[in-house]
C-alpha positions, 0 to 999 in steps of 0.5 A: 500500499505505501508503494501504491500511495506513493504511485498515486501521488506521483500520477497526480503531480504529472496530471495523470489518472489511472482508475486501476491503481486508484480502484486498488488502492481503495479495494486494500483500504477498505478491505483493512478496514473490514478486517481491523476492528479499531480503525473501523470503529474510530474512522466510520465516516473513512469506511463510508467514503471508501465504499463510495470510491470503490462503488465509483471507480469500480463502475469506471473500470469495469466498462473501461478498463485501463491496459495496465499491470494494476488493472490484471490485480484488480481483476485478481483480488475482486476475483478471490476475496469480493466477487460481489463488491461491484454488484450494484443490486442484491438481485445480481449479486448471486451472479457475480460469485463466479469471477467469470467477468474477472478473469475474462477482463484479467486475460484480455489485459494480459494479451495487450500487455503481451503477458499472454498467451507466452512469455518471451525465454528472456523472461524466464533466463531473468527469473532464473537468474541468481543474481537478478536484482529485480527477481522478486518483480519478475517471480511476481509477474509469473505468479500473477500470470499463472493465477490467470491461467488457473483461474480461467481454466476452472471457470467451466470445470476441469473435466470439460477440458479435452486432452489438446486443450489440457495439453496446452495449459500444461505447456504453457506452464511447463516453463514457469514450473522448470524455472521454479525448480531451478530457483529453488536449488539456486536461491535462497528463497522467503517463505512467501516465494516457496509458498507460491511455487509449491501453490502452483506446483500442485495445480502442475500435478493436478493437470499433469493427473488429469491429462494421464488419466483421461489419455489411458482410462480405457485401460484399468491397470493404467488408471490405476497407476496414474492414481497411485502416481499422483498419490505419491506425488502428493505426498512427496510434495507435502514433504517438500513443503515442510522442509522448504518452510522449515529451512526458509530465509526472512523473518517470517514469524511462526505464525506466517509458515504455519499457515503457509504450511497447512494451506500447502498440505490442504491443496495436495490432499484436495488434488489427490482427492480429485483424481481418486474421484475422477478413477472411480467415475472412469472405472464405474464407467467401464464397469457400465460398458463391459456389463452392457457390451458396449465398451467400443472405446469411446474417450466421452462419457455421456450423462446417462453413463455417470448417473449410474455410477451409484448402481454401479458401485453397489453391484460391484460390492454385492458382485462375487470376485468372478464378476465382470468389471471387478477392477472397480472393486480393487480400486475402491479396495485400494483408494477407498480406505485412504480416501477418508483420512485424505478428506478429513484432512482437507478440513483439518488443515484448513483449520489449522491456518484458519483459526490462526490470527496474526497481530490479532488478524484473523485468516481471511481465505481466498474464496476460489482456492479455499472456501469454494473447495471447503464447500464443496468437500463437505457437500461430498461427504454429505452425499457419501453418507446417503449413499453409505445409507443406500449400500450398507444401510449406516452412515460413515464410521467416521460420521461424528468427526465429520459433524464436528469438522462441519461445524468448525468450518462454518464458524471459521468461515463465518468469522471471515464476514462477521466482526464486532460492528458486522454480524454474519447475518448482516454480512449475509444480507449484503452479499458476502459471500463468505457469509453464505458459503458458512450458511451453506455449511450449516445447512449441510451439517443440519441435513447429517443431523436429521438423517442421523436422527431419523435412522436412530429412530427405526426408520428404514433406509430407503425411507430416510432417504426419500424423507429428503427427496433426493435421487441416488441417480441424481448425486454428483459422481465426485460424491461416491465412494464406498469399500467393497468391505462392509466391515471396513471403513466406509469412505468417499472419493472426490472428483473435480 
């Protein structure tokens, strides 16, 4: 912020204006008022002035974004933390939850600045040069570019991407990843640099796994090896992250290092969980085609096949060992036991950093890459319990722990919206996505409690499920994951 302030003063002296720089400064000031109690209570009129400034500069920015690096920073900040801030009414606020408009703007501006679609080779030479005095600036540009790429890639979901499209994305990432590996070997890195390198590494591991799974899923043995390899890489990168942070240079405090470690561990657990879900989907569809005699090698999965996944899992559990398509049972035996632990670790590691305070200020998580995935994981756990009841007649063995994690996650996310001067209810009414996410998780928690109550009162499994008006065929494929051994730990396998 001091650098922005200096630049704004310089711009005023030369009589030039830049709505992006002005908006970015106002956004950061307003955010500081939202998370710091003392100035917000002491200077309420300043906060109101900042809100008006953000609204005014924001409208100008949306309709006439400057071709300037600060424009990209504004877009990424709004997409990650305040997507509904520039919405002009509550009637359109829910449509602003998606970062699509900000991501598209960031992409177009990056193209005008010649950041996209490809960097010149000299950029990576500078990034890898250990004597480069402008390393921080160069590295920040690389991180920003990959953030745009990641957000753009995730707008319509990873599974909808074709193989050529995903290969193009990973080809775009490759020189950045190669440069990062060189940087870690040739330069003493701060925890901030390490965090961003490892965060982007998780995205790279995810894309590699998606590509490898998509191109070999017609062969169950190969798909099995792909999922195992992703598991190995994620476990390895968790250890690498811990080691790098322990040996990092700089003056960061224990809280900073702990938050970075927990977020990275959360992300790698989530990546492995997603590839497990993809593996389950592919093996279930293969079983469907084999039983129906339609295994013609078509790589595309239609909606009818994906909706049959619950029946395929149930059929696999109840079929003899020599029945057709029993590699689905083998997949569940190998990866199903590990998955509940992974899923629980996603929530636990989120809580580890969400409950930290630095200088009395609580952690405020980015929406796209942290809060939304937590909501997604909770939703999957609820749907998984419905499937557990359908197939085995009981809830997940770690059900009580799930309930506890749900309530803790909901409270932590609610605190990101609420404050002594702004309740969660008020934040929700004004379109706060953190408040809405917390409300969703509380609702999922209530659904699980109600299901437990119905079953404890002797309601039959099918009748209990019918009370919730949910068709098992409508359950998201990403939420299924069951053990083929009714006596073993139930599981969920998360998709993308």
